[in-house]
TORLO-732756 format. One record per residue (C-alpha): residue number from 1; residue in one letter; x, y, z. Coordinates in nm, 2 decimals, padded with zeros to 4 digits, m for minus. Layout:
BEGIN
REC   resi   resn       c1       c2       c3
REC    NUM      A        X        Y        Z
...
# end
This chain:
BEGIN
REC   resi   resn       c1       c2       c3
REC      1      M    02.15    01.33    02.26
REC      2      L    01.89    01.60    02.20
REC      3      Q    01.91    01.55    01.83
REC      4      A    01.85    01.18    01.87
REC      5      L    01.54    01.25    02.09
REC      6      Y    01.42    01.49    01.84
REC      7      L    01.45    01.24    01.56
REC      8      L    01.28    00.98    01.77
REC      9      L    00.99    01.22    01.85
REC     10      E    00.95    01.29    01.47
REC     11      G    00.93    00.92    01.40
REC     12      V    00.67    00.86    01.67
REC     13      T    00.46    01.15    01.54
REC     14      V    00.44    00.98    01.21
REC     15      I    00.41    00.61    01.31
REC     16      V    00.14    00.66    01.58
REC     17      P   m00.11    00.83    01.34
REC     18      V   m00.03    00.57    01.07
REC     19      L   m00.11    00.28    01.31
REC     20      L   m00.43    00.46    01.41
REC     21      A   m00.52    00.50    01.05
REC     22      V   m00.46    00.12    01.00
REC     23      A   m00.68    00.04    01.29
REC     24      F   m00.97    00.25    01.16
REC     25      M   m00.91    00.12    00.80
REC     26      T   m01.01   m00.22    00.93
REC     27      I   m01.34   m00.10    01.08
REC     28      I   m01.41    00.10    00.76
REC     29      E   m01.35   m00.21    00.55
REC     30      R   m01.59   m00.42    00.76
REC     31      K   m01.86   m00.14    00.76
REC     32      V   m01.84   m00.09    00.38
REC     33      L   m01.84   m00.47    00.32
REC     34      A   m02.14   m00.50    00.55
REC     35      A   m02.32   m00.22    00.36
REC     36      T   m02.26   m00.38    00.02
REC     37      Q   m02.40   m00.71    00.15
REC     38      R   m02.70   m00.55    00.33
REC     39      R   m02.57   m00.62    00.68
REC     40      V   m02.51   m00.41    00.98
REC     41      G   m02.15   m00.49    01.05
REC     42      P   m01.97   m00.43    01.38
REC     43      N   m02.18   m00.21    01.61
REC     44      T   m02.13   m00.33    01.97
REC     45      V   m01.78   m00.22    02.09
REC     46      G   m01.78    00.15    02.13
REC     47      Y   m02.01    00.40    01.96
REC     48      Y   m02.13    00.26    01.63
REC     49      G   m01.86   m00.01    01.66
REC     50      I   m01.57    00.24    01.63
REC     51      L   m01.36    00.06    01.90
REC     52      Q   m01.39   m00.28    01.74
REC     53      P   m01.03   m00.28    01.60
REC     54      F   m00.88   m00.23    01.95
REC     55      S   m01.10   m00.51    02.08
REC     56      D   m00.98   m00.74    01.80
REC     57      A   m00.61   m00.65    01.86
REC     58      L   m00.64   m00.71    02.24
REC     59      K   m00.80   m01.05    02.17
REC     60      L   m00.52   m01.16    01.94
REC     61      I   m00.24   m01.03    02.16
REC     62      I   m00.36   m01.22    02.47
REC     63      K   m00.39   m01.55    02.28
REC     64      E   m00.12   m01.82    02.31
REC     65      T    00.15   m01.82    02.04
REC     66      V    00.16   m02.17    01.89
REC     67      I    00.47   m02.26    01.68
REC     68      P    00.48   m02.58    01.47
REC     69      A    00.72   m02.84    01.60
REC     70      Q    00.93   m02.85    01.28
REC     71      A    00.92   m02.48    01.21
REC     72      N    01.23   m02.27    01.17
REC     73      K    01.17   m02.05    01.48
REC     74      V    01.41   m01.77    01.38
REC     75      L    01.26   m01.71    01.04
REC     76      F    00.91   m01.78    01.18
REC     77      Y    00.94   m01.47    01.41
REC     78      L    01.15   m01.27    01.17
REC     79      A    00.90   m01.28    00.88
REC     80      P    00.62   m01.07    01.05
REC     81      V    00.88   m00.83    01.20
REC     82      L    01.03   m00.78    00.85
REC     83      A    00.69   m00.72    00.70
REC     84      I    00.59   m00.45    00.94
REC     85      I    00.93   m00.28    00.93
REC     86      V    00.93   m00.26    00.55
REC     87      S    00.57   m00.12    00.54
REC     88      L    00.64    00.15    00.81
REC     89      L    00.97    00.26    00.66
REC     90      G    00.79    00.37    00.34
REC     91      W    00.64    00.66    00.53
REC     92      A    00.99    00.82    00.58
REC     93      V    00.98    01.00    00.25
REC     94      V    00.61    01.09    00.23
REC     95      P    00.55    01.47    00.23
REC     96      F    00.24    01.55    00.44
REC     97      G    00.26    01.92    00.35
REC     98      T    00.51    02.18    00.25
REC     99      G    00.83    02.09    00.43
REC    100      L    00.64    01.82    00.64
REC    101      A    00.84    01.50    00.57
REC    102      L    01.07    01.30    00.78
REC    103      S    01.32    01.30    00.50
REC    104      D    01.29    01.51    00.18
REC    105      F    01.50    01.25    00.00
REC    106      S    01.60    01.34   m00.36
REC    107      L    01.56    00.98   m00.46
REC    108      G    01.24    00.91   m00.27
REC    109      V    01.07    00.72   m00.56
REC    110      I    01.37    00.48   m00.59
REC    111      Y    01.36    00.44   m00.21
REC    112      T    00.99    00.34   m00.22
REC    113      L    01.03    00.10   m00.51
REC    114      T    01.32   m00.07   m00.33
REC    115      L    01.12   m00.12   m00.01
REC    116      S    00.83   m00.26   m00.20
REC    117      S    01.07   m00.52   m00.35
REC    118      F    01.19   m00.61   m00.01
REC    119      G    00.83   m00.68    00.11
REC    120      I    00.83   m01.02   m00.07
REC    121      Y    01.09   m01.16    00.17
REC    122      G    00.85   m01.14    00.47
REC    123      V    00.60   m01.35    00.28
REC    124      L    00.87   m01.60    00.16
REC    125      F    01.02   m01.64    00.51
REC    126      A    00.67   m01.70    00.66
REC    127      G    00.57   m01.96    00.40
REC    128      W    00.90   m02.15    00.42
REC    129      S    00.97   m02.14    00.79
REC    130      A    00.62   m02.27    00.90
REC    131      N    00.68   m02.62    00.75
REC    132      S    00.32   m02.62    00.62
REC    133      K    00.22   m02.70    00.26
REC    134      Y   m00.06   m02.44    00.26
REC    135      A    00.18   m02.16    00.38
REC    136      F    00.45   m02.27    00.14
REC    137      L    00.20   m02.27   m00.16
REC    138      G    00.08   m01.93   m00.06
REC    139      S    00.44   m01.79   m00.05
REC    140      L    00.52   m01.94   m00.39
REC    141      R    00.21   m01.78   m00.54
REC    142      A    00.30   m01.45   m00.38
REC    143      T    00.65   m01.46   m00.53
REC    144      A    00.52   m01.51   m00.88
REC    145      A    00.25   m01.24   m00.85
REC    146      L    00.45   m00.97   m00.67
REC    147      I    00.76   m01.00   m00.90
REC    148      S    00.54   m00.98   m01.21
REC    149      Y    00.34   m00.68   m01.10
REC    150      E    00.64   m00.50   m00.96
REC    151      L    00.74   m00.45   m01.32
REC    152      I    00.41   m00.29   m01.40
REC    153      L    00.43   m00.07   m01.09
REC    154      S    00.78    00.06   m01.16
REC    155      S    00.71    00.11   m01.53
REC    156      A    00.41    00.33   m01.46
REC    157      V    00.62    00.54   m01.21
REC    158      I    00.90    00.58   m01.48
REC    159      I    00.65    00.77   m01.70
REC    160      I    00.58    01.02   m01.42
REC    161      I    00.95    01.05   m01.36
REC    162      V    01.00    01.13   m01.73
REC    163      L    00.72    01.40   m01.71
REC    164      T    00.86    01.57   m01.40
REC    165      G    01.24    01.50   m01.44
REC    166      S    01.27    01.43   m01.07
REC    167      F    01.27    01.14   m00.82
REC    168      N    01.16    01.37   m00.53
REC    169      Y    00.80    01.35   m00.42
REC    170      T    00.78    01.72   m00.33
REC    171      Q    00.89    01.82   m00.68
REC    172      I    00.64    01.57   m00.83
REC    173      I    00.36    01.74   m00.63
REC    174      E    00.47    02.09   m00.73
REC    175      S    00.47    01.97   m01.10
REC    176      Q    00.10    01.90   m01.07
REC    177      I    00.00    02.26   m00.98
REC    178      P   m00.13    02.33   m01.33
REC    179      V   m00.30    02.00   m01.38
REC    180      W   m00.32    01.67   m01.19
REC    181      F   m00.15    01.38   m01.37
REC    182      I   m00.46    01.17   m01.35
REC    183      V   m00.61    01.39   m01.63
REC    184      P   m00.34    01.34   m01.90
REC    185      L   m00.23    01.00   m01.77
REC    186      A   m00.56    00.83   m01.70
REC    187      P   m00.46    00.50   m01.87
REC    188      I   m00.13    00.50   m01.67
REC    189      F   m00.33    00.56   m01.35
REC    190      I   m00.55    00.25   m01.42
REC    191      L   m00.24    00.04   m01.48
REC    192      F   m00.07    00.17   m01.17
REC    193      F   m00.38    00.10   m00.95
REC    194      I   m00.40   m00.25   m01.08
REC    195      A   m00.04   m00.30   m00.99
REC    196      I   m00.08   m00.17   m00.63
REC    197      L   m00.38   m00.40   m00.59
REC    198      A   m00.15   m00.69   m00.67
REC    199      E    00.14   m00.55   m00.46
REC    200      T   m00.09   m00.53   m00.15
REC    201      S   m00.24   m00.87   m00.22
REC    202      R   m00.60   m00.75   m00.24
REC    203      V   m00.89   m00.89   m00.43
REC    204      P   m00.88   m01.01   m00.71
REC    205      F   m00.50   m01.06   m00.66
REC    206      D   m00.50   m01.21   m00.31
REC    207      L   m00.34   m01.54   m00.42
REC    208      Q   m00.12   m01.60   m00.12
REC    209      E   m00.41   m01.58    00.13
REC    210      A   m00.69   m01.74   m00.07
REC    211      E   m00.90   m01.86    00.22
REC    212      S   m01.11   m02.10    00.01
REC    213      E   m00.80   m02.28   m00.12
REC    214      L   m00.51   m02.23    00.13
REC    215      V   m00.68   m02.19    00.47
REC    216      A   m00.52   m01.85    00.53
REC    217      G   m00.22   m01.86    00.30
REC    218      F    00.13   m01.79    00.41
REC    219      F    00.04   m01.70    00.77
REC    220      T   m00.17   m02.01    00.83
REC    221      E    00.05   m02.12    01.12
REC    222      H    00.10   m01.77    01.27
REC    223      S   m00.11   m01.67    01.57
REC    224      S   m00.13   m01.42    01.85
REC    225      I    00.10   m01.11    01.83
REC    226      I    00.30   m01.23    01.52
REC    227      F   m00.03   m01.26    01.33
REC    228      V   m00.12   m00.90    01.44
REC    229      L    00.21   m00.78    01.28
REC    230      F    00.12   m00.94    00.95
REC    231      F   m00.22   m00.78    00.97
REC    232      L   m00.07   m00.43    01.05
REC    233      A    00.18   m00.47    00.76
REC    234      E   m00.10   m00.55    00.51
REC    235      Y   m00.32   m00.25    00.60
REC    236      S   m00.02   m00.02    00.65
REC    237      S    00.08   m00.10    00.29
REC    238      I   m00.28   m00.03    00.17
REC    239      V   m00.28    00.32    00.34
REC    240      L    00.08    00.39    00.21
REC    241      F    00.00    00.30   m00.15
REC    242      S   m00.32    00.50   m00.13
REC    243      T   m00.12    00.80   m00.01
REC    244      L    00.14    00.75   m00.29
REC    245      T   m00.13    00.73   m00.55
REC    246      S   m00.28    01.06   m00.44
REC    247      I    00.08    01.21   m00.45
REC    248      L    00.16    01.08   m00.79
REC    249      F   m00.18    01.14   m00.96
REC    250      L   m00.39    01.38   m00.75
REC    251      G   m00.14    01.65   m00.67
REC    252      G   m00.07    01.53   m00.31
REC    253      Y   m00.14    01.80   m00.06
REC    254      N   m00.22    02.06   m00.32
REC    255      C   m00.59    02.16   m00.37
REC    256      P   m00.76    02.30   m00.67
REC    257      M   m00.75    02.68   m00.71
REC    258      I   m01.13    02.70   m00.67
REC    259      F   m01.06    02.66   m00.29
REC    260      I   m00.85    02.94   m00.13
REC    261      N   m00.74    02.89    00.23
REC    262      D   m00.71    03.24    00.37
REC    263      T   m00.70    03.12    00.74
REC    264      Y   m00.40    03.05    00.96
REC    265      L   m00.47    02.67    00.96
REC    266      N   m00.25    02.45    00.75
REC    267      L   m00.49    02.22    00.57
REC    268      E   m00.24    02.05    00.34
REC    269      S   m00.23    01.73    00.55
REC    270      V   m00.61    01.72    00.57
REC    271      I   m00.63    01.75    00.19
REC    272      L   m00.38    01.47    00.15
REC    273      G   m00.58    01.26    00.40
REC    274      L   m00.90    01.31    00.21
REC    275      K   m00.75    01.21   m00.12
REC    276      T   m00.60    00.90    00.05
REC    277      C   m00.94    00.80    00.19
REC    278      I   m01.08    00.80   m00.17
REC    279      F   m00.83    00.53   m00.27
REC    280      C   m00.87    00.34    00.06
REC    281      F   m01.24    00.32   m00.02
REC    282      M   m01.16    00.19   m00.37
REC    283      F   m00.96   m00.09   m00.22
REC    284      V   m01.26   m00.20   m00.01
REC    285      W   m01.50   m00.14   m00.30
REC    286      F   m01.30   m00.36   m00.53
REC    287      R   m01.29   m00.64   m00.27
REC    288      S   m01.67   m00.64   m00.24
REC    289      T   m01.72   m00.63   m00.62
REC    290      F   m01.46   m00.85   m00.80
REC    291      P   m01.42   m01.23   m00.76
REC    292      R   m01.08   m01.39   m00.71
REC    293      I   m00.93   m01.52   m01.04
REC    294      R   m00.70   m01.81   m01.09
REC    295      T   m00.33   m01.80   m01.05
REC    296      D   m00.25   m01.87   m01.41
REC    297      Q   m00.49   m01.60   m01.52
REC    298      I   m00.33   m01.34   m01.30
REC    299      I    00.02   m01.41   m01.43
REC    300      K   m00.11   m01.42   m01.79
REC    301      F   m00.29   m01.10   m01.75
REC    302      C    00.03   m00.93   m01.63
REC    303      W    00.27   m01.05   m01.90
REC    304      V    00.03   m01.08   m02.20
REC    305      S   m00.20   m00.78   m02.14
REC    306      L   m00.05   m00.52   m01.90
REC    307      L    00.32   m00.54   m01.99
REC    308      P    00.28   m00.46   m02.36
REC    309      M    00.04   m00.17   m02.28
REC    310      V    00.28   m00.01   m02.02
REC    311      M    00.58   m00.06   m02.25
REC    312      A    00.38    00.12   m02.53
REC    313      F    00.31    00.41   m02.30
REC    314      I    00.68    00.43   m02.19
REC    315      I    00.76    00.49   m02.56
REC    316      L    00.46    00.70   m02.64
REC    317      V    00.48    00.96   m02.36
REC    318      P    00.84    01.07   m02.42
REC    319      C    00.78    01.08   m02.80
REC    320      L    00.48    01.32   m02.74
REC    321      L    00.69    01.54   m02.50
REC    322      V    00.97    01.57   m02.75
REC    323      S    00.73    01.63   m03.05
REC    324      F    00.56    01.92   m02.87
REC    325      D    00.89    02.06   m02.74
REC    326      W    00.78    02.01   m02.37
REC    327      I    01.12    01.85   m02.29
REC    328      V    01.45    01.87   m02.47
# end
């Protein structure tokens, strides 16, 4: 019984800060978008608008839940629940510091890639169950894009696995003590970041929720609390993939040797959080910079441009390692 309570407490200590990070990610996005468009942004609720996410959440929660008459109610409710569960389960293997992980799983990378593949089912169920042509078109677009860019994402991760010889995130972080992987693998980092933009359905890859074409995409018919779950799932995935990018390419919770922590405070989690904020800002920055491109262009860009490049790197990197006797 005590062991179960201890595990529950561990899960709560991870999930609650993640949900708070998701809430403040929304206000950061609105503030940055406002700054790029020479606007003020939210500034009424709380000091400098900092409580605006909680006001928005409360407004959505107290709204009436409207379900289309011909909708499949089971899948209609299951889709957002599945989306938020998959996005939160990804945090189980993330190391926030030395020994600070819910599960130091030896196959953590495989676990993460598997969960990202399951994420498509929430979008599919939402689009099909709503009995709406806009939602259904959004889910079909999402299926094509996510399956395509999943290949680019996993291929980029394979190169890091070849370099480190491990599927464990902690060992990948320890392998970057001499040099962060973003330095020798800068082209791989660019391909990886493009792939996670598509996986999280962000501009210019937000096909399934293209407001100007599909009203709101796959969750057009969702409202109230079930819409909030989709909203949380999307931004939780953004924060999660930003954290994974900092782990895979920026050394995770390690800091450069120019900074020596001789205090009793453990700053590893703070360092990981600062690196994550860099990539969260890049998500917002790209949204304010790039226009949305057509569906056929996105699929063609993946299969014609990105896939040959990432396959070439999968062959090139092991050949270089063997040539210089870095691996046997």
